Backbone as a ProteinNet text record, in pm:
[ID]
protein_1_A
[PRIMARY]
MSLRRFPIRLLVAVVSLLTLGAAGADTESPRIEVRRVAPGVYVHSGAYEQSSPANGGDIANIGFVVGQRCVAVIDTGGSRAVGRGLREAVRRKTEKPVCYVINTHMHPDHVLGNAAFLEDDPVFIAHHRLSRALAARQSSYRQSQGDALGRAVAEDWFVYPEETVSDRRRLRLGGRSLLLEARPTAHTSNDLTVLDERTGTWWLGDLLFVERMPTLDGSLTGWLDLLGRLKERRVERVVPGHGPASVAWPEAGRPLARYLENLRRRTRAALDQGKSLAEALAAAERRANEQWVLFRQVHPRNVTKAYAELEWK
[TERTIARY]
979.2	957.4	1009.9	1019	1144.7	1049.2	1113	1084.8	992.3	1063.8	1016.8	879.7	821.5	694.8	568.9	660	557	451	426.2	242.1	197.7	240	178.8	108.5	198.5	162	33.6	65.1	-39.3	-180.5	-186	-297.1	-346.2	-278.5	-311.3	-389.9	-340.2	-430.8	-524.8	-523.5	-699.9	-810.7	-689.8	-879.7	-930.1	-802.8	-829.7	-971.9	-957.5	-1017.1	-1192.8	-1136.7	-1293.7	-1368.2	-1307.8	-1374.4	-1371.5	-1344.2	-1429.1	-1536.2	-1626.1	-1760.6	-1781.2	-1765.7	-1773.4	-1696.7	-1628.5	-1566.5	-1602.6	-1698.1	-1793.8	-1719.7	-1723.1	-1725.1	-1544.2	-1476.8	-1309.1	-1209.3	-1257.7	-1226.7	-1146.4	-1187.8	-1108.8	-1040.7	-929.9	-789.3	-836.2	-852.7	-857.3	-719.4	-666.7	-566	-476.6	-401	-294.9	-180.5	-231.7	-81.5	-15.1	97.4	235.2	321.7	359.4	444.3	576.4	716.1	829.9	859.4	892.5	970.5	1086.3	1121.4	1297.4	1348.4	1469.9	1479.7	1485.3	1428.3	1392.1	1290	1199	1120.5	988	880.3	741.6	627.3	558.7	438.5	293.9	184.2	89.9	-5.1	-93.4	-128.5	-302.5	-292.6	-447.8	-542.2	-672.4	-787.6	-806.8	-805	-847	-1005.3	-1000.3	-1104.4	-1099.9	-1210.1	-1246.2	-1273.2	-1245.6	-1249.4	-1431.9	-1448.3	-1597.9	-1592.8	-1720.4	-1710.4	-1687.1	-1690.2	-1613.9	-1485.3	-1407.3	-1287.5	-1205.1	-1270.9	-1230.3	-1132.4	-1090.8	-1012.2	-896.9	-847.7	-713.2	-753.9	-697.1	-651.5	-577.8	-460.3	-372.3	-239	-140.3	-29.9	72.6	94.7	159.2	259.1	295	425.1	535.9	646.7	774	921	1020.1	1147.4	1220.5	1277.9	1378	1515.8	1563.8	1672.8	1772.7	1881.3	1928	1883.2	1891.9	1836.5	1692.3	1647.5	1513.5	1428.6	1270.8	1184.3	1170.8	1126.1	1094.8	945.3	823	665.3	683.9	660.6	610.2	496.1	395.7	256.6	166.3	73.5	-25.6	-148.6	-239.4	-337.4	-472.4	-613.4	-664.8	-780.8	-770.7	-839.3	-707.9	-747.3	-664.9	-687.6	-797.7	-776.7	-703	-679.6	-574.3	-432.6	-459.9	-303.2	-249.2	-359.9	-343.1	-300.9	-362.5	-356.4	-203.5	-119.2	7.4	81.9	-12.6	142.7	143.6	56.4	38.6	144.2	86.4	161.1	325.5	398.9	540	559.5	526.9	565.5	495.8	459.1	451	585.8	625.4	757.4	904	884.3	1010.9	981.8	1043	1086.3	1107.6	1197.4	1259.6	1150.2	1218.1	1078.2	1090.4	964.8	926.4	976.9	1107.5	1182.9	1108.5	1083.4	1008.1	897.7	809.7	641.1	712.5	739.5	735.7	568.3	564	433	468.4	422.1	487.9	405.1	293.6	204.7	96.1	2.4	-90.7	-207.4	-270.3	-346.3	-423	-560	-618.7	-585.5	-564.1	-588	-406.7	-316.8	-210.1	-163.4	-223.8	-229.1	-307.1	-380.3	-511.5	-500.6	-375.7	-325.5	-217.6	-206.6	-49.4	-104.6	-193.4	-207.2	-239.2	-233.1	-180.7	-55.6	26.4	216.5	235.8	156.3	176.7	282	244.8	266.1	406.1	388.6	601.8	671.2	620.7	691.9	801.7	739.7	874.9	861.3	960.9	980	864.2	757.5	683.3	788.6	812.5	827.6	774.4	829.4	773.3	757.6	731	783.9	759.1	814.9	809.6	660.6	606.8	483.8	356.5	406.5	277.7	213.9	271.2	150.5	44.7	140.1	26.6	-74.6	-59	-151.7	-294.1	-218.7	-299.4	-367.4	-335.5	-446.7	-515.5	-483.1	-632	-694.5	-678.6	-805	-857.2	-792.3	-821.2	-1000.1	-1032.5	-1187.6	-1302.8	-1217.8	-1275.3	-1308.7	-1194.8	-1077.6	-1133.3	-1203.2	-1283.6	-1432.6	-1494.6	-1617.2	-1636.9	-1562	-1571.9	-1486	-1372.9	-1354.2	-1441.4	-1523.9	-1649.8	-1794.2	-1800.6	-1909.2	-1854.8	-1708.5	-1733.9	-1680.9	-1644.9	-1606.7	-1713.8	-1830.1	-1962.1	-1945.7	-1859	-1816.8	-1765.9	-1724.5	-1681.7	-1575	-1465.6	-1359.5	-1297.1	-1223.6	-1164.6	-1065	-1070.2	-951.7	-837.7	-789.8	-716.6	-649	-725.7	-639	-540.7	-553.1	-470.7	-312.6	-230.9	-89.3	17.9	15.9	159.5	279.7	356.9	505.4	636	701.2	758.7	902.3	909.3	1037.4	1029.5	1048.5	1044.9	1147	1118.8	1218.5	1208.1	1332.9	1285.6	1385.4	1462.2	1523.3	1574.1	1709.8	1711.2	1766.6	1738.9	1757.6	1814	1904.5	1927.6	1885.2	1793.7	1735.9	1859.4	1905.5	1982.7	1879.7	1904.3	1803.6	1903.9	2027.7	2129.3	2123.8	2277	2258.1	2224.7	2148	2080.1	1975	2011.8	1998.4	1873.5	1747	1656.5	1717.3	1714.9	1717.1	1608.5	1515.4	1441.2	1421.7	1349.2	1384	1252.4	1228.3	1118.3	1139.5	959.9	999.5	922.4	915.9	845.6	688.3	584.5	448.1	457.2	363	365.7	194.8	249.1	70.2	4.8	74.2	62.1	172.7	115.5	237	317	297.1	402.3	447.7	489.8	515.8	670.6	700.3	814.9	840.9	943.9	1014.2	1085.5	1083.7	1205.5	1227.7	1348.1	1466.4	1578.6	1528.6	1589.1	1754.9	1807.6	1939.1	2034.9	2011.5	2043	1975.7	1893.9	1832.5	1744.1	1809.5	1744.4	1609.6	1544.2	1358.5	1319.2	1248.2	1254.9	1072.3	1018.6	884.7	824.9	770.9	717.1	615.1	541.7	385.1	312.2	203.5	136.7	166	312.4	355.8	364.3	329.2	294.2	192	109.9	-6.7	-5.7	-73.6	-32.7	-161.5	-243.5	-356.4	-512.2	-420.9	-564.4	-575.3	-670.1	-655.8	-583.4	-521.8	-443.4	-541.1	-472.6	-559.8	-458.9	-542.9	-438.8	-526.7	-408.4	-414.2	-304.8	-224.7	-97.5	-118.8	3.1	46.7	49.4	-54.6	-17.5	110.1	154.7	256.5	391.9	353.5	493.3	451.8	383	396.8	477	438.3	463.8	639.6	664.5	803.1	894.9	827.6	884.8	921	801.4	832.3	951.2	956.4	1044.6	1228.3	1208	1334.3	1359.2	1243.9	1252.1	1276.9	1223.2	1254.4	1433.6	1516.5	1653.1	1717.5	1631.1	1734	1681.9	1824.5	1757.8	1799.7	1678.2	1698.4	1626	1638.5	1588.3	1421.8	1376.6	1216.2	1147.5	1051.4	947.2	833.7	784.8	673.6	573.1	473.8	345.5	279.5	169	131	7.5	-30.9	-186.4	-100	-97.8	-67.9	-9.9	12.1	118.6	195.9	251.9	334.3	463.6	527	633.5	643.7	696.6	671.4	857.6	886.2	1000.8	976.8	1115.5	1133.4	1215.6	1193.7	1118.6	980.9	950.7	834.3	738.7	741.8	573.7	525.8	610.5	540.1	492.9	527.9	503.2	331	283.4	92.5	60.1	99.1	92	68.3	272.5	308.4	188.6	162.1	100.1	-79.1	-117.7	-209.4	-191.6	-156.4	-88.9	-83.1	2.3	40.2	-95.4	-190.5	-323.9	-404.6	-429.3	-453.1	-469.7	-328.5	-256.7	-331.7	-328.5	-305.2	-467	-569.1	-672.7	-699.2	-644.1	-709.4	-711.6	-562.2	-538	-606.1	-646.5	-725.8	-841	-911.8	-1041.9	-1040.3	-903	-916.5	-896.5	-830.9	-768.7	-872.1	-1039.5	-1112.4	-1213.8	-1204.9	-1316.7	-1418.7	-1351.3	-1470.4	-1426.1	-1586.9	-1616.6	-1585.2	-1523.5	-1545.9	-1635.6	-1720.5	-1854.4	-1860.1	-1839.6	-1824.3	-1664.9	-1600	-1471.8	-1500.1	-1566.8	-1616.3	-1741.6	-1799.8	-1897.8	-1838.7	-1741.2	-1650.2	-1589.4	-1549.7	-1458.1	-1570.7	-1704.4	-1795.2	-1842	-1794.1	-1802.6	-1707.8	-1604.8	-1481.7	-1515.2	-1440.6	-1450	-1275	-1208.1	-1102.7	-1085.4	-1069.3	-1097.1	-949.2	-856.1	-695.3	-680.2	-756.5	-755.9	-879.5	-809.5	-953.6	-973.4	-1154.7	-1201.5	-1199.5	-1154.6	-1149.5	-1287.5	-1382.6	-1509.8	-1560.8	-1471.6	-1480	-1428	-1305.1	-1187.3	-1147.6	-1135.6	-1111.6	-1199.4	-1339.2	-1385.6	-1268.2	-1270.8	-1224	-1064.9	-1011	-900.6	-893.9	-1006.4	-1008	-1065.1	-1109.3	-1133.7	-1036.2	-900.7	-818	-693.1	-727.3	-591	-680.9	-809	-874.4	-848.5	-849.6	-761.3	-686.1	-590.8	-412.6	-421.4	-430.6	-395.7	-457.5	-612.3	-649.8	-592.3	-523.5	-427.3	-282	-230.2	-141.4	-107.1
-2572.3	-2531.1	-2575.9	-2447.2	-2458.6	-2545.1	-2608	-2711.8	-2638.1	-2481.5	-2452.9	-2338.1	-2328.3	-2273.3	-2385.3	-2480.3	-2579.3	-2602.8	-2624.3	-2590.3	-2466.3	-2390.8	-2242.7	-2269.7	-2271.8	-2322.3	-2449.9	-2515.4	-2640.6	-2560.8	-2558.2	-2432	-2367.5	-2296.3	-2191.4	-2264.6	-2366.7	-2424.1	-2476.2	-2535.4	-2634.8	-2490.3	-2351	-2289.2	-2255.1	-2277.9	-2150.4	-2254	-2412.8	-2498.6	-2489.9	-2480.9	-2489.2	-2331.6	-2217.5	-2129.5	-2073.6	-2158.1	-2091.3	-2042.5	-2124	-2121.4	-1984.6	-1951.8	-1825.3	-1705	-1786.8	-1612.4	-1543.7	-1619.3	-1591.2	-1613.6	-1586.9	-1605	-1545.3	-1596.3	-1567.3	-1712.4	-1741.6	-1836.6	-1787.4	-1712.4	-1623	-1524.5	-1520.3	-1416.7	-1346.3	-1275.6	-1065.7	-1115.1	-1069.4	-1093.2	-958.6	-963.2	-826.1	-794.7	-646.5	-684	-564.5	-560.5	-489.3	-440	-306.1	-238.4	-268.6	-265.6	-308.1	-127.4	-90.5	58.6	74	-29.5	-84.2	-189.9	-228.7	-341.7	-456.4	-546.6	-602.5	-582.2	-480.4	-405.5	-363.7	-434.9	-474.8	-344.7	-325.8	-235.2	-239	-283.3	-275.3	-131.6	-127.7	25.3	-12.8	23.2	-30.4	120	72.6	187.7	285.1	414.5	551.9	529.3	428.4	415.1	374.3	351.1	288.5	152.9	65.4	-101.6	-114.8	-178	-202.9	-352.8	-416.3	-601.6	-547.1	-436	-404.6	-423	-341.9	-382.1	-488.7	-536.4	-659.5	-603.4	-465.4	-419.1	-391	-402.7	-345.6	-199.1	-173.6	-13.2	48.2	-40.8	-7.3	-31.1	59.4	33.1	-136.2	-218	-328.5	-401.4	-473.8	-547.7	-612.8	-579.7	-700.7	-664.4	-696.2	-692.5	-822.7	-830.1	-1001.7	-1014	-1005.7	-1068.9	-1191.9	-1181.1	-1347.4	-1458.7	-1445.5	-1575.5	-1593.8	-1484.1	-1495.7	-1343.3	-1328.1	-1241.7	-1186.6	-1021.3	-974.2	-930.6	-948.1	-899.2	-823.7	-657.8	-520.3	-501.2	-544.9	-520.4	-648.7	-623.5	-763.3	-717.2	-587.1	-578.5	-660.2	-585.1	-576.7	-668.9	-778.8	-933.5	-1041	-1117.3	-1263.7	-1306.9	-1299.5	-1273.3	-1182.2	-1088.9	-1013.5	-1066.6	-1100.6	-1119.3	-1303.3	-1361.2	-1483.1	-1427.7	-1306.4	-1210.8	-1182.3	-1117.7	-1025.7	-1211.6	-1280.6	-1435.3	-1499.2	-1492.1	-1524.2	-1429	-1319.3	-1207.6	-1195.1	-1261.1	-1309.9	-1452.2	-1515.4	-1650.4	-1589.4	-1537.4	-1499.7	-1413.6	-1367.5	-1285	-1356	-1424.9	-1574.5	-1655.6	-1760.1	-1890.9	-1872.5	-1749.9	-1757.8	-1756.2	-1837.2	-1808.8	-1666	-1679.7	-1579.1	-1562.3	-1488.4	-1529	-1434.3	-1309.9	-1165.9	-1138.9	-1142.3	-1033	-967.7	-792.5	-704.8	-605.2	-533.2	-493.3	-354.3	-244.8	-111.5	-36.8	-103.1	-40.7	-132.6	-82.6	-244.4	-210.9	-128.5	-91.4	-187.8	-297.9	-378.3	-432	-284.1	-280.4	-286.8	-327.3	-357.3	-508.1	-513.8	-672.3	-790.1	-727.6	-868.7	-965	-937.4	-1057.2	-1164.4	-1144.7	-1163.1	-1364.4	-1346.5	-1537.3	-1576.1	-1566.5	-1616.4	-1611.1	-1615.6	-1661.4	-1724.3	-1782.2	-1836.7	-2031.2	-2043.5	-2174.4	-2161.2	-2058.8	-2019.4	-2016.1	-2032.9	-2032.6	-1922.4	-1766.1	-1651.3	-1617.5	-1517.2	-1464.9	-1257.1	-1297.9	-1164.1	-1099	-964.4	-903.3	-711.5	-630.7	-552	-451.2	-314.8	-269.7	-305.4	-288.8	-313.2	-320.5	-212.6	-173.7	-187.3	-320.1	-307.2	-422.2	-555.2	-625.5	-579.7	-529.6	-448.8	-361.1	-286.5	-187.2	-282.4	-384.4	-440.5	-544.8	-570.8	-688	-603.4	-451.7	-378	-357.8	-391.2	-378.5	-499.6	-573.8	-701.1	-724.9	-714.9	-722.7	-620	-472.5	-361.3	-365.3	-416.2	-460.2	-563.5	-654.7	-818.9	-721.6	-644.7	-553.3	-521.9	-414.6	-271.4	-377.6	-411.8	-444.2	-595.7	-627.1	-729.5	-652.8	-525.5	-446.3	-414.8	-363.6	-268.5	-397.7	-513.6	-611	-682.1	-689.3	-767.8	-889.6	-930	-1090	-1097.7	-1218.2	-1238.6	-1235.1	-1189.5	-1127.6	-1253.7	-1339.9	-1449.9	-1410.2	-1500.9	-1510.3	-1465.8	-1569.8	-1637.1	-1533.5	-1444.9	-1312.3	-1230.3	-1250.7	-1161.3	-1268.2	-1213.9	-1289.4	-1161.7	-1209.2	-1104	-1126.3	-1046.4	-1035.8	-1170	-1218	-1354	-1243.8	-1133.2	-1027	-944.5	-809.5	-713.3	-566.8	-438.7	-336.7	-281.9	-194	-139.1	-21.5	0.7	118.9	63.1	9.7	-40	-190.4	-228.3	-372.9	-383.6	-450.4	-486	-615.8	-626.9	-755.9	-780.5	-895.8	-997.6	-1060.6	-1031.7	-1100.8	-1178	-1161	-1181.6	-1115.9	-1019.9	-932.2	-793.1	-756.7	-646.9	-653	-554.3	-559.9	-437.8	-451.2	-361.4	-311.4	-140.4	-80.1	-78.3	-145.9	-147	-28.1	71.6	187.8	205.6	154.7	151.1	344.6	379.4	559.5	563.8	702.9	730.6	736.9	802.1	829.6	930.4	904.4	946.5	952.9	879.7	839.7	708.9	617.7	538.2	581.6	443.9	462.1	295.4	278.4	172.1	166.8	281	318.5	225.4	173.7	162.8	176.3	204.6	242.9	117.3	113.3	-0.6	36.5	69.6	132.9	1.7	-17.9	-91.4	-72.1	-93.2	10.8	-2.7	-126.3	-158.1	-67	4.4	88.3	214.3	255.2	389.9	351.6	257.7	276.6	251	362.9	344.2	357.6	245.8	255.8	277.3	455.6	495.1	456.5	337	313.7	392.9	445.4	563	646	679.7	814	891	887.6	946.6	902.8	979.6	969.1	1055.5	1016.3	1092.6	1126	1182.3	1214.1	1218.5	1042.3	961.8	1084.3	1121.5	1152.4	1101.6	1167.2	1068.8	1085.1	967.1	950.4	969.4	1037.4	1042.3	971.2	885.6	764.2	751.5	843.4	842.1	1002.8	1079.3	1255.2	1279	1445.5	1519.5	1547.2	1617.7	1711.9	1576.6	1480	1383.5	1362.1	1365.2	1318.6	1459.5	1567.8	1701.6	1693.7	1643.1	1666.5	1559.4	1434.2	1332.1	1321	1405.5	1445.2	1535.6	1637.1	1739.6	1679.4	1553.2	1459.2	1390.9	1308.7	1252.9	1310.2	1418.6	1472.4	1486.7	1486.9	1527.8	1410.4	1306.8	1149.8	1203.4	1171.9	1161	998.9	999.5	865.3	884.4	750.8	759.7	799	726	755.2	658.8	683.5	667.3	582.7	469	397.6	485	563.2	610.4	463	467.4	363.3	377.5	478.9	516	636.4	605.8	645.9	607.1	693.4	621.7	512.2	404.8	303.4	360.6	480.4	558.5	721.6	720.9	923.4	970.9	1119.2	1164.2	1230.2	1196.9	1224.6	1361	1509.6	1506.4	1592.6	1548.3	1683.9	1607.5	1488.2	1420.9	1446.4	1487.9	1493.3	1625.1	1693.3	1841.1	1878.4	1825.1	1859.6	1796.7	1661.5	1600.8	1709.1	1738.6	1847.6	2007.4	1994.4	2142.6	2110.7	1990.1	1975	1970.3	1875	1811.5	1990.7	2075.1	2211.3	2297	2303.3	2325.1	2330.3	2175.2	2103.7	2153.2	2148.7	2161.8	2337.7	2441.2	2566.6	2597.8	2558.2	2555.2	2472.6	2417.5	2321.9	2417	2482.3	2560.4	2657.1	2738.5	2871.9	2810.7	2730.2	2681.8	2666.3	2607.8	2598.2	2756.5	2807.3	2937.5	3039	3025.5	3131.8	3072.4	2947.6	2878.1	2748.2	2767.3	2605	2485.2	2436.4	2302.9	2234.8	2095.7	1965.1	2034.2	2011	1964.1	2125.6	2263.1	2382.6	2313.3	2261.5	2283.3	2184.4	2086.1	1971.3	2030.6	2118.7	2196	2295.1	2320.2	2426.1	2363.9	2239.8	2143.5	2082.5	2080.9	2026.1	2127.3	2218.5	2337.3	2369.5	2276.4	2330	2211.8	2276.8	2169.5	2163	2074	2013.2	1920.3	1977.7	1883.6	1795.9	1879.2	1834.9	1656.7	1621.5	1485.5	1399.8	1313.2	1209.4	1149.6	1115.3	1113.8	1204	1319	1402.6	1474.5	1467	1478.6	1367.7	1244.6	1108.1	1113.4	1138.9	1165.8	1256.1	1368.5	1486.1	1498.6	1492.3	1519.4	1402.2	1303.5	1210.6	1278.5	1309.8	1387.3	1496.4	1627.3	1732.8	1627.9	1557.7	1495.4	1443.8	1366.6	1386.7	1445.5	1572.3	1672.9	1751.4	1776.1	1837.3	1762.4	1653.9	1565.4	1605.8	1591.9	1571	1761.2	1861	1973.3	2042.7	1986.7	2043.9	2083.2	1997.4	1975.1	2036.5	2101.2	2187	2261.4
45.1	196	299.5	353.8	517.9	592.9	660.6	760.2	911.2	901.7	1041.6	1018.4	838.2	850	773.6	779.1	719.7	815.5	920.6	1012.2	987.8	975.1	949	770.9	672.7	610.8	568	658.2	610.4	691.4	774.5	837.4	778.3	712.9	619.9	530	424.7	297.4	364.1	541.9	559.2	615.8	624.5	686.6	472.2	442.6	337.7	269.5	269.3	193	260.4	422.2	501	498.1	449.8	431.8	270.2	201.2	32.5	56.7	95.7	65.5	135.6	237.9	322.7	245.2	162.1	96.1	8.2	-75.3	-181.7	-331	-407.8	-583.1	-546.9	-485.7	-503	-556.9	-727	-764.3	-867.4	-932.9	-1039.2	-1024.7	-1113.3	-1120.3	-1176.9	-1186.6	-1319	-1355.5	-1474.2	-1554.5	-1489.5	-1441.5	-1410.1	-1463.6	-1565.8	-1678.9	-1607.9	-1637.9	-1521.1	-1656.1	-1660.3	-1754.8	-1681	-1782	-1746.4	-1746.2	-1611	-1579.6	-1560.2	-1541	-1562	-1572.5	-1574.5	-1634.1	-1478.8	-1556.7	-1383	-1313.6	-1317.4	-1244.3	-1339.1	-1252.7	-1307.1	-1248.3	-1246.3	-1181.4	-1242	-1140.2	-1235.1	-1168.4	-1219.9	-1190.1	-1166.1	-993.5	-967.5	-1020.7	-1030.4	-1125.8	-952.2	-1024	-966.6	-884	-856.2	-760.1	-606.4	-562.2	-426.6	-424.9	-377.8	-371.1	-391.4	-497.7	-560.8	-608.6	-581.9	-685.2	-817	-862.9	-1015.4	-1024.5	-924.5	-955	-851.4	-779.3	-690.7	-593.5	-551.9	-458.9	-563.6	-682.4	-726.9	-797.3	-674.6	-693.3	-661.6	-568.9	-570.2	-678.6	-691.3	-740.5	-673.3	-699.8	-662	-799.3	-779.3	-861.7	-796	-897.6	-857.3	-869.3	-855.4	-891.9	-914	-1033.6	-1072.9	-1060.5	-978.7	-982	-1030.8	-1004.3	-1096.9	-1021.7	-872.9	-790.5	-781.5	-708.9	-695.9	-737.2	-668.7	-679.1	-587.4	-575	-436.4	-497.4	-437.6	-473.3	-362.2	-380.6	-354.5	-345.1	-234.1	-211.5	-330	-282.4	-346	-376.7	-357.3	-408.6	-329.5	-330.9	-247.7	-186.9	-274.3	-280.2	-297.7	-215.1	-256.5	-444.2	-525.9	-640.5	-690.4	-711.9	-723.1	-723.2	-570	-571.2	-614	-641.2	-788.7	-912.6	-941.4	-1038.5	-1092.7	-990.2	-963.3	-954.4	-892.8	-933.4	-1013.5	-1129.5	-1262.8	-1340.8	-1323	-1384.2	-1346.3	-1258.3	-1238.1	-1248.9	-1264.1	-1415.1	-1532.7	-1582	-1726.7	-1749.1	-1635.8	-1713.7	-1644.2	-1578.6	-1485.1	-1450.3	-1383.5	-1372.5	-1228.8	-1201.7	-1083.7	-979.3	-826.6	-716.3	-662.6	-603.4	-568.4	-393.3	-376	-231.6	-102.8	-162.3	-30.9	-109.5	2	-4.2	64.5	-5.7	62.2	96.7	189.5	223.5	230.3	194.8	238.9	327.2	390.2	483.9	470.1	612.5	665.6	557.7	487.9	416.5	352.3	373.9	295.8	154.1	46.3	-53.7	-122.6	-19.9	-30.1	13.8	148.7	166.3	137.5	107.5	90.6	34.6	-73	-148.2	-104.3	-6.5	42.7	48.4	57.4	95.2	-39.8	-161.9	-289.4	-266.7	-207.9	-200.2	-130.7	-77.1	56.2	4.9	-116.1	-158.7	-206.8	-254.2	-249.4	-156.7	-32	87.1	80.8	9.6	70.4	208.8	247.2	324.1	348.7	431.6	435.9	513.5	486	512.8	536.2	657.7	634.4	737.3	729.7	915.9	1022	1115.1	1233.6	1311.1	1243.1	1330.8	1231.5	1160.2	1073.7	1122.9	1222.3	1218.2	1339.3	1459.6	1546.5	1490.9	1405.3	1310.9	1297.5	1196.2	1131.2	1229.9	1330.4	1383.3	1494.8	1511.6	1565	1449.3	1306.2	1233.7	1172.1	1190.9	1106	1126.2	1254.9	1174.9	1133.3	1138.5	1083.1	945.4	872.7	767.3	690.3	763.5	703.2	663.1	793.7	733	642.9	648.1	528.2	419	390.5	271.9	233.2	320.5	271.4	212.7	239	248.5	89.8	90	-64.3	-129.2	-173	-251.9	-265.9	-159.3	-186	-195.4	-107.6	-126.7	59.1	104.2	281.7	217.3	333.2	331.9	441.1	410.1	513	615.3	742.5	787.3	778.9	668.7	586.6	484.7	460.2	349.7	399.5	567.8	645.8	673.2	644.7	634.5	697.6	794.5	895.5	836.3	840.6	802.4	938.1	862.4	950	986.3	927.1	961.8	934.8	1006.9	998.6	989.2	934.7	905.7	1038.5	1150.9	1237.8	1185.5	1087.5	1029.8	870.3	869.4	709.6	714	605.4	572.1	392.9	382.9	218.6	177	81.5	40.6	-49.5	-135.8	-219.2	-286.4	-340.9	-518.9	-605.5	-653.3	-694.1	-800.3	-786.1	-928.1	-876.8	-780.4	-735.9	-569.3	-523.4	-379.5	-373.4	-254.9	-241.1	-140	-89.3	47	76.5	198.9	247.2	387.6	389.6	503.3	615.1	678.8	793.3	815.3	809	806.5	956.8	991.9	1084.5	1077.7	1160.6	1096	1041.6	892.5	802.1	732	695.1	582.1	705.7	781	798.1	959.8	1018.8	1112.1	1066	953.5	940	791.9	727.4	616.9	597.2	495.6	432.2	266.6	250.9	125.2	72.2	-61.3	-119.3	-250.6	-209.8	-344.4	-403.9	-519	-605.7	-642	-589.9	-594.4	-764.4	-800.1	-935.3	-1036.6	-1048.3	-1112.2	-1099.3	-985.6	-908.3	-885.8	-891.8	-885	-775.8	-730.7	-545.1	-532.9	-474.4	-447.8	-296.6	-323.9	-175.1	-159.7	-223.5	-129.4	-174.1	-38.8	-41.3	40.1	79.6	141.9	-31.8	-153.7	-281.4	-343.4	-326	-420	-573.3	-693	-764.8	-834	-850.7	-955.2	-849.7	-781.3	-712.6	-567.2	-512.7	-326.4	-309.3	-168.8	-76.7	64.4	95.1	256.9	318.7	472.7	589.2	674.8	734.4	812.8	955.3	949.9	1012.6	1080.7	1035.8	1105.9	1022.4	961.2	883.7	881.9	1004.6	1013.3	989.2	1053.5	1010.7	880.1	771.8	645.9	580	633.7	518.7	541.2	706.2	746.8	668.3	668.6	580.5	427.6	385.4	233.3	226.6	293.5	280.1	252.1	347.6	372.4	248.4	192.1	100.2	-17.9	-71.7	-146.9	-193.3	-97.3	-141.8	-181.7	-209.2	-214.1	-357.8	-457.5	-625.7	-640.6	-735.8	-793.9	-940.4	-1014.4	-1175.4	-1193.3	-1067.3	-1081.9	-985.6	-946.8	-805.5	-887.6	-760.8	-809.8	-670.2	-674.9	-641.8	-551.9	-417.5	-449.3	-481.8	-538.4	-639.4	-740.7	-887.9	-999.2	-1094.8	-1204.2	-1250.9	-1211.6	-1314	-1264.8	-1263.7	-1286.3	-1274.8	-1247.6	-1213.1	-1213	-1184.9	-1214.5	-1222.8	-1017.1	-985.6	-843	-835.1	-749.6	-649.8	-722.3	-809.6	-873.8	-868.8	-866.7	-857.7	-718.1	-619.8	-500.5	-456.8	-525.5	-492.2	-548.5	-592.9	-560	-389.8	-399.7	-252.4	-119.6	-150.9	-52	-29.9	-170.9	-167.2	-49.2	-138.7	-84.4	101.3	116.5	251.6	339.6	283.5	347.3	355.6	242	260.7	355.2	394.2	483.5	597	637.8	761.8	763.6	698.4	709	728.7	651.4	680.7	808.4	844.9	931.3	1142.6	1098.7	1173.8	1198.9	1109.9	1093	1145.6	1112.3	1131.3	1306.5	1385.2	1468.7	1541.2	1504.4	1538.5	1581.6	1490.5	1466.9	1547.1	1624.3	1714.3	1637.5	1521.4	1443.3	1481.6	1470.5	1531.4	1391	1442.3	1338.1	1276.4	1243.7	1187.6	1112.2	1111	1080.6	941.8	1016.2	911.1	786.8	848.1	723.7	639.9	714.5	633.2	505.1	588.4	440.1	363.2	382.9	299.9	207.8	227.6	142.8	29.8	115.2	-5.1	-123.2	-126.1	-172.4	-336.5	-404.4	-517.7	-586.3	-594.1	-646.6	-760.9	-909.3	-1023.9	-1016.5	-934.9	-964.9	-896.1	-815.5	-748	-766.9	-819.3	-842.2	-665	-702.2	-513.6	-457.4	-447	-382.6	-281.1	-336.2	-231.4	-130.1	-194.4	-136.9	-1.3	-27.5	37.1	167.7	65.4	176.8	311.9	309.5	433.1	538.5	579.4	583	677.3	506.9	573.2	689.7	641.6	694.1	838.5	894.4	1021.1	1107.9	1024.4	1080.1	1110.5	1057	1050.3	1151.2	1210.2	1296.1	1463.9	1479.6	1534.8	1589.6	1456.5	1526.1	1563.9	1504.1	1557.2	1642.5	1691.1	1777.2	1909	1945.4	2088.2	2064.5	1926.1	1932	1923.5
[MASK]
+++++++++++++++++++++++++++++++++++++++++++++++++++++++++++++++++++++++++++++++++++++++++++++++++++++++++++++++++++++++++++++++++++++++++++++++++++++++++++++++++++++++++++++++++++++++++++++++++++++++++++++++++++++++++++++++++++++++++++++++++++++++++++++++++++++++++++++++++++++++++++++++++++++++++++++++++++++++++

């Protein structure tokens, strides 16, 4: 353990003990199964669901990359228990230490398992805007995730990055490097992509949804613009934030781009016709789309976000 972070680790350990009762039945770790999608690259596919007591917040794709020297974990799941399950999955595959925990963005289904890795003393790293965005929502996330999971979400589930990326950065794991790239506002204001340059495996986080309905929390226009640029990169495979563990690129991004473009077109048409948000939502409720899991639950929220963004453009 590095001496510079010892007081923080000690404080977190004490807080964890004091809040164990308040955190509910968070003592059992689910068995997290991982799939090897490339040499040294392992992915766990989360359920195509919203967080619930039944799934324990295990709804996002999470995983890790193993180098000759150490391991980088990429996203940690939607609860501390899921994070512990992922940590156990790492230990089943390698004895190498975890040196980095990377978060692709601040949504709770990707970051609430961070605390499970504190005892490994890794460097937590993310987009330079993640800390501010997460801090602004920490209270609401504690409430919403607690309601969804049916248990209290403790303060110590929120572990913030110690190092950040504002442009590009390479992490060396021994025999392989990861290229981290901070992206402009798209799915969120703090999206980060991770490319394993050795195998051509590109972790896109929630910049890519496959089969499960995408959620818009940043900028509709920004997301479409970014997808247009990302599709130019040729890689062996991509790991979406939600969906299968590994898919082909850029083919896997086409349904998402079509959905977002249709959302923009329909929202602009509603605004041009002078329709209110309530009228736009009513029209959205009448639509059915079997292509996306959770369409009816998520699409109205996307319409609301798109309406607010495009109203003054």
